[in-house]
VOGU-98350 format. One record per residue: x, y, z of N, C-alpha, C in turn. Coordinates in steps of 0.001 Angstrom, whole numbers, padded with zeros to 6 digits, always signed. Example, Ala and Ser with C-alpha at 12.3 -4.5 7.8 and 13.67 -1.06 7.14 Angstrom:
% residues 2
+013190-005690+007800+012300-004500+007800+013200-003300+007800+012850-002250+007080+013670-001060+007140+012900+000030+007870
END
This chain:
% residues 245
+070011+006667+012629+069175+006447+011622+068206+004998+011771+067187+005209+011333+066054+004115+010999+066387+002832+010289+066204+001774+010845+066678+000374+009836+065167-000533+009820+064651+000137+008701+063652-000535+008082+063226-002186+008054+064533-002723+008409+064134-004515+008391+064195-004222+009975+064941-003579+011050+064812-003996+011982+063826-003179+012595+063043-002169+012031+061480-001770+012135+060224-002728+012156+060728-003550+011341+059627-004388+010390+059739-005833+012065+060820-006027+012047+061125-007362+013090+060221-006489+014220+060922-005684+014674+060581-004754+015985+059001-005097+016216+058213-004554+014891+056915-004353+014802+056230-005684+015001+056606-006802+014329+056393-008535+014588+056219-008977+016207+057160-008191+016960+057680-008972+018036+056615-008066+019026+056146-006935+018558+055244-005849+019213+053357-006818+019475+053084-006582+018113+052108-007247+017872+052200-008593+017752+050953-009352+018390+050763-010500+018752+050400-011325+017374+051178-011972+017261+050886-013365+015781+049580-013298+015537+049068-013821+016275+046927-013995+015730+046221-012469+015794+046975-011261+015702+045989-010175+015715+045538-010076+014231+046248-010284+013300+045308-010064+011890+044188-011473+011405+044564-012667+012175+043380-013511+012643+042354-013165+013345+042368-012492+014141+041281-012161+015208+040669-011283+014486+041264-010157+013688+040752-009231+013073+039456-009889+011873+040118-010467+011199+039545-011410+010201+038587-012013+010961+038517-012622+011855+037360-013567+012768+036293-012716+012889+036661-011805+013446+035740-010120+013758+034949-009840+012825+035456-009552+011770+035363-009049+010069+033928-010179+009941+034268-011180+009823+033566-012551+009452+032128-012299+010609+032475-012403+011557+031486-012000+012623+030849-011271+012502+030857-010193+012005+030167-008796+011327+029114-009055+010300+029920-009838+009801+029111-009846+007922+028343-011454+008592+028402-012440+009390+027436-012812+009401+026512-012283+010173+026517-011800+010994+025668-011381+011972+024859-010527+010999+025460-009466+010378+024222-008704+009289+023278-009385+008483+024000-010517+007856+023013-011585+007215+022470-012225+008167+022329-012403+009023+021422-013193+009981+020348-011994+010532+020735-010859+010538+019759-009626+010828+018785-009360+009770+019561-009565+008626+018975-009133+007547+017519-010299+007205+017732-011847+007571+017192-012532+007266+016217-012670+008392+016157-012289+009739+015591-012339+010805+014369-011259+010537+014852-010039+010052+014131-008734+009542+012992-009617+008359+013514-010337+007270+013037-010882+006420+011546-011601+007010+012177-012647+008048+011008-013819+008331+010168-013091+009340+010731-012228+010004+009659-011021+010954+008371-011134+010285+006981-011672+010830+006124-011733+010517+005698-009914+010104+006091-009320+010956+005760-007719+011058+006193-006977+009492+007378-007308+009251+007809-007241+007952+007331-007207+006728+006823-008906+006480+006069-008911+005498+004925-008152+005721+003849-008192+006766+002421-007577+006887+002662-006412+006696+003334-005460+007284+003473-003993+006586+004165-003815+005466+004625-004846+004782+005051-004441+003413+003719-004664+002868+002772-005962+003041+001540-006152+002637+000900-004937+002588+000819-004541+003492+000224-003187+004094+000230-001969+003347+001666-001610+002886+002189-000596+002205+001692-000694+000462+001856-002352+000013+001361-002642-001531-000226-002093-001596-001055-002528-000456-002391-002356-000756-002914-000921-000470-002104+000121+000080-002152+000783+000039-001552+001565-001072-001005+001627-002020-000363+001829-003443-001124+001798-004112-001987+000254-004155-002908-000253-004853-004257+000828-004913-004476+001099-003794-005355+002172-003587-005075+003597-004645-004033+004032-003849-003452+005411-004398-003355+005302-005974-003084+004442-006568-003280+004375-007844-004938+004055-008740-005387+003376-008172-006924+002841-008753-007482+004062-008056-007315+005491-007253-007921+006365-007170-007390+007383-007680-006209+007430-008631-005926+008376-009627-006383+008026-011180-006672+006885-011222-007137+006185-012458-008762+006768-012718-009020+006616-011517-010740+007127-011306-010870+008047-011297-010400+009221-010621-010070+010432-010808-010024+010785-012510-009351+010632-013172-009144+010579-014414-010350+010076-015250-011002+009264-014967-012137+008651-015900-013116+009671-015950-013370+010077-014292-014326+011025-013984-014379+012730-014686-013357+012635-014562-013208+014210-015172-013648+014086-016461-013415+013082-017139-013582+013166-018562-015240+013150-018799-016163+012916-017979-017716+012428-018272-018081+013437-018375-019204+013291-019373-020002+014303-019907-021463+013761-018982-021723+014340-017863-022911+013489-017489-024228+014042-018117-024438+015548-018443-025474+015757-019499-025981+014874-020115-025087+014059-020656-025634+012644-021725-026650+011644-021173-026443+011768-019566-027358+010917-019099-029303+011559-018914-029059+013000-019343-030684+013342-019155-030926+012472-020482-030161+011699-021817-031123+011268-022610-031460+010127-022409-031322+009428-021293-032300+008369-020631-033350+008321-021302-033919+007109-021906-035502+007076-022205-036492+006321-020710-036120+007229-019614-036780+006236-018254-037983+007083-017897-039405+006606-017861-040606+007640-017787-040418+007398-015821-041189+007859-015376-041593+008105-013649-042390+006539-013456-042736+006101-014030-043524+004908-013424-042661+003556-014284-041712+003513-014900-041022+002919-015752-039612+002012-014733-040111+001253-013739-039394+000943-013009-038608-000239-013459-038799-001083-014541-038148-002367-014971-037013-002173-015504-036184-000556-015863-035028-000740-016536-034062-000537-015551-033611-001400-015253-032266-001777-014263-031240-000440-014202-031317+000930-014932-030422+001635-014885-031291+002670-013248-031568+002214-012806-032679+002780-011766-031493+002187-010323-031240+000939-010558-030132+000305-009610-029067+001405-009466-028372+001505-010653-027333+002238-010630-027344+003475-009759-028548+004168-009669-028942+005687-009424-029081+005210-007428-029862+004447-007450-030017+003964-006289-028404+003571-005338-027607+003007-006155-026693+002857-005495-025589+004053-005745-025795+005023-006185-025398+006466-006075-026188+006949-004968-026876+006772-004689-027513+007424-003202-026926+007025-002100-026691+005516-001826-026185+005021-001329-024596+005620-000873-024010+005159-001853-022482+004978-001825-021920+006758-001507-022574+007402-002453-021961+009152-002795-022657+009678-002022-024116+009307-001533-024879+010707-001343-025177+010149+000629-025106+009154+000465-025356+008119+001812-026878+008592+002417-027597+008488+001152-029200+008374+001354-029769+006850+001566-031011+006592+001689-031296+005705+002128-031710+005342+000404-031505+004154-000328-032053+003994-001327-033086+004197-001639-034059+003420-000811-035217+002867-000369-036304+004247-000920-035915+005590-000768-036608+006728-001138-036420+007373-002319-035337+006543-003112-034913+006960-004430-036323+007286-005359-036506+008413-005909-037079+008549-007311-037105+009000-008198-037232+008436-009657-036329+009146-010600-036632+010574-010992-037597+010888-011275-037772+012436-011286-037235+013451-010310-036939+013310-008949-036450+013964-008213-035123+013567-008311-034462+012597-008675-033337+012362-008805-032583+013003-010207-033382+013033-011039-033092+013735-012438-033022+014990-012004-033794+015682-011494-034045+017120-010936-033053+017849-010158-032996+017137-009254-031710+017317-008333-030244+017074-008477-030353+015954-008933-029024+015394-009444-028103+015563-010928-028961+015011-011835-028826+015136-012979-029018+016721-013761-030153+017225-013582-029930+018465-014358-029642+019609-013632-028974+019587-012307-028435+020599-011382-027226+020787-011675-026662+022114-012777-025269+022130-013106-024556+020663-014031-025721+020453-014531-024830+019315-015748-024614+017825-015329-024862+017637-013905-024620+016619-013307-023043+016635-012413-022606+018130-012494-021518+018167-012074-020876+017782-010477-022060+017710-009413-021738+017449-008663-021851+015626-008126-022671+014832-009261-022213+013742-009226-021098+013047-009711-020513+013747-010525-019223+013414-011407-018102+013351-010619-018585+014970-009056-017258+014932-008651-017356+013772-007702-018295+013633-007018-018329+012302-005937-017702+011044-006523-018425+010833-007986-017913+009594-008654-016503+009215-008724-015717+010879-008922-014447+010589-008693-013538+010843-007766-014176+011399-006983-013277+012007-005677-013462+011724-004421-014821+011411-003768-015275+011124-002886-014490+009933-002049-014218+009730-000883-013448+008686-000373-014360+007188-000061-014055+006551-000637-014687+005380-000721-014107+004195+000186-012952+004398+000686-012174+003046+001125-012732+002831+002902-013916+003893+003123-014645+003160+004314-015940+002890+004264-016038+002584+003057-017647+002135+002676-018351+000561+003554-018994+000162+004065-019047-000731+004889-019627-002214+004154-019213-003491+004602-019207-004409+003978-020676-004849+003554-021726-004856+003898-023082-004227+002708-023132-003426+001896-022283-002207+002356-021957-001502+000670-021021-001967-000394-019987-002754-000074-019214-003471-000735-020032-004678-001449-021190-005390-000639-021771-006126-001633-023010-005556-002189-023234-004603-002336-024567-004110-002851-023176-003559-004557-022403-003102-004192-021424-002563-005269-021319-004093-006053-021133-005106-005474-020372-006154-006225-022260-006469-006940-022954-006372-006476-024232-006902-007057-024375-005479-008430-024544-004626-008128-024637-003666-009105-023754-004001-010185-022841-004231-009754-021759-005176-011600-022269-006109-012011-023043-006723-011600-023724-008230-012341-024858-007368-013214-025284-006224-012903-026284-005666-013779-025820-004792-014826-024071-004773-015354-024151-003713-016203-023952-004358-017064-024176-005352-017443-024488-005908-019260-026329-005628-019492-026967-005929-018464-028523-005391-018828-028687-003875-018652-027918-003268-018135-027785-001782-018429-027417-001224-019582-026650-001599-020268-026077-000858-021088-026647-001767-022541-027380-003030-022058-027819-003426-023573-029423-002665-023192-029883-002013-022341-031148-001434-022425-031315-000193-022948-029924+000502-022625-029513+001752-022796-028349+002150-023348-028173+001729-024964-027245+001505-025745-027556+002424-026906-028806+003387-026894-028778+004351-027670-029280+005691-026968-028491+006839-027258-027497+006848-028230-026214+006483-027515-025286+006339-028749-023892+006130-028385-023197+006754-027279-023583+007981-027033-022574+008702-026245-023706+008397-024556-024639+008568-024534-025200+007887-023252-024162+006892-022515-024703+005507-023753-024091+004142-023446-022620+004437-023000-021900+005013-023841-020280+005497-023016-020194+005824-021860-021176+007044-021715-020704+007205-020097-021519+006936-018880-022074+005651-019326-022525+004942-017936-021424+003787-018282-021204+003004-019530-019776+002233-019736-018988+002874-018376-018548+004488-018733-017131+004520-017921-017696+004864-016434-018959+004917-016289-019355+004876-014914-019271+003852-014030-019692+002695-014749-019163+001057-014799-018176+001092-014369-016922+001585-015322-015780+001342-014554-015304+001967-012829-015466+002991-012898-015441+004145-011889-016248+003013-010696-017507+002267-010647-018063+001588-009648-017106-000303-009433-016651-000360-010637-015545-001425-010519-014271-001168-009913-014052-000225-010201-012696+000632-009201-012920+001126-007985-014314+001236-007529-014594+001045-006192-014816+000262-005112-015456-000753-006072-015234-002152-005780-013903-002817-005193-012775-002227-006378-011702-003038-006127-011222-001991-004650-011278-000761-004563-010607-000510-003383-011570-000786-002611-012699-001042-001981-013511-001427-000964-012470-003037-000946-012432-003430-001672-011384-005050-001294-010086-004560-000597-009304-003913-001545-007631-003219-001004-008340-002537+000748-008962-001727+000593-009188-001405+002346-009369-002559+003311-010364-003566+002599-010726-004919+003561-009309-005757+003994-008517-005658+002955-007259-006739+003040-006420-005819+003918-006543-004489+003836-005481-004098+004739-005853-003880+006376-007513-003905+006689-007652-004036+008049-007450-005590+007915-007693-006912+007757-007588-008058+007943-005708-007964+008357-004989-007624+007425-003754-007394+007466-003351-006692+009027-004054-005651+009612-003598-004931+010914-004092-006064+011940-005258-006785+011700-005638-007631+012718-004644-008596+012711-004284-009208+011534-003128-009926+011748-001531-009947+012688-001106-008387+012422-000234-007821+012825-000301-008079+014499-001630-007400+015119-001884-007744+016226-002234-008859+017111-002667-010126+016150-002604-011294+016500-001182-011804+017023-000474-011917+015538+001040-012188+016093+002083-011231+016441+001166-010632+017861+002425-009147+018686+003288-010381+019267+002934-011439+020103+004197-012184+020617+005272-012779+019901+004842-013076+018504+005742-013858+017613+006628-012692+017083+006197-011758+016844+006404-010359+016384+007781-009743+017455+007186-010076+018722+008406-009498+020100+009642-010325+019989+009006-011485+019552+010136-012782+019587+010997-012426+018363+011096-012194+017207+011888-011894+016417+012284-010629+016985+011825-009521+017149+012461-008269+017738+013668-008429+018586+013320-009184+019401+014189-009207+020247+015250-010432+020329+015443-011460+019196+016771-011745+018639+017194-010744+017877+016576-010014+017088+017554-009210+016297+018008-008110+017209+017657-007481+018406+018156-006806+019375+019110-007547+019614+019203-009077+019923+020532-009907+020362+021755-009595+019417+021620-010099+017805+022039-009741+016939+022642-008547+017086+022095-007220+016781+022154-005786+016971+023870-006302+017985+023481-006395+019150+024769-006476+020329+025871-007343+019779+025494-008660+019630+026482-008761+018999+027461-008382+017975+026777-007790+017182+027470-007053+016035+028560-005826+016677+027699-004846+017776+028214-004066+018391+029674-004194+019136+029223-005872+019639+030376-006127+020557+031594-006552+019358+031115-007240+018259+032219-007444+017713+033330-006096+017058+032347-005176+016555+033071-003445+016291+033967-003068+017048+033040-003298+018512+034512-002238+019644+035496-003358+019391+035709-004362+019603+036539-005214+019312+037469-005225+018204+037119-005158+017144+037913-004660+016050+038500-003059+016005+037253-002200+016575+038371-000794+016605+039245-000989+017533+038978-001619+019002+040051-001307+019797+041280-001955+019184+041109-003610+018491+042474-004009+017648+043064-003014+016486+042132-002154+015939+043284-001203+015091+043352-000077+015649+042762-000201+016758+043545+000980+017297+045234+000744+018329+045076-000441+018453+046686-001044+018981+047465-001081+018041+046915-001611+016891+047673-001592+015496+048350-000768+015324+047645+000973+015253+047826+002234+014786+049093+002546+016441+048804+001997+017185+049566+002565+018632+051306+002104+017962+050872+000901+017626+052172-000048+017936+052922+000133+017114+052056+001110+015412+052788+001213+014129+053499+002800+014924+053337+003488+015471+053590+004702+016003+054548+004412+016898+054889+003552+017928+055560+003139+018841+057109+002484+017663+056809+001737+016917+057985+001202+015942+058550+002566+015102+057795+003911+014734+058189+004662+013516+059479+005283+014832+058671+005624+015968+059977+006504+016900+061044+005129+017055
END
């Protein structure tokens, strides 16, 4: 007949008195290791830089969706109401169309001609091709010079809208096109920032390597503690089985 009191005394004799204390120390060691690993990960330039890159990519995605939504609502035929003659070079709206040639059509803006642009771009299918390019063409790879020209065009927004304010439908379309131009410039800035971050990632390669080595070392320490803890728990279980017998 088993004597519970006797079994308890026997188990205490079989299990070292410091086993529970050792388990507690190992659990603390594992927890501290995890905290250290988390901090090293957060401090690691690679983590922070990659997080920034993801943030910039997300910004581009959001801006792209907004840009598409604006473009889908454009009635490009309203641009045909522009009161511009072939010889009227003073209207700043020509700068907008030159920009379209450069950024959206990858054509030399120096060969811009209002009559040709009106005929081939605005009148053809009511400007649907231009609308699609404004909304859907990828602009993340525009050059630094193209980015500067986009910024310059934004400075012409006020005079362009003022000189082409009638009819209101025309001005509204121009206003929305400038909303798209601004988004394209922001996208360019986000893309430029991503390139800078990638360069930073390469420049800090040695520092990142050191952080990774430290993280690997902590991982090894955690694994050793886990193995020791598992061994202790297994031994305790075996001792319990011996006592039960």
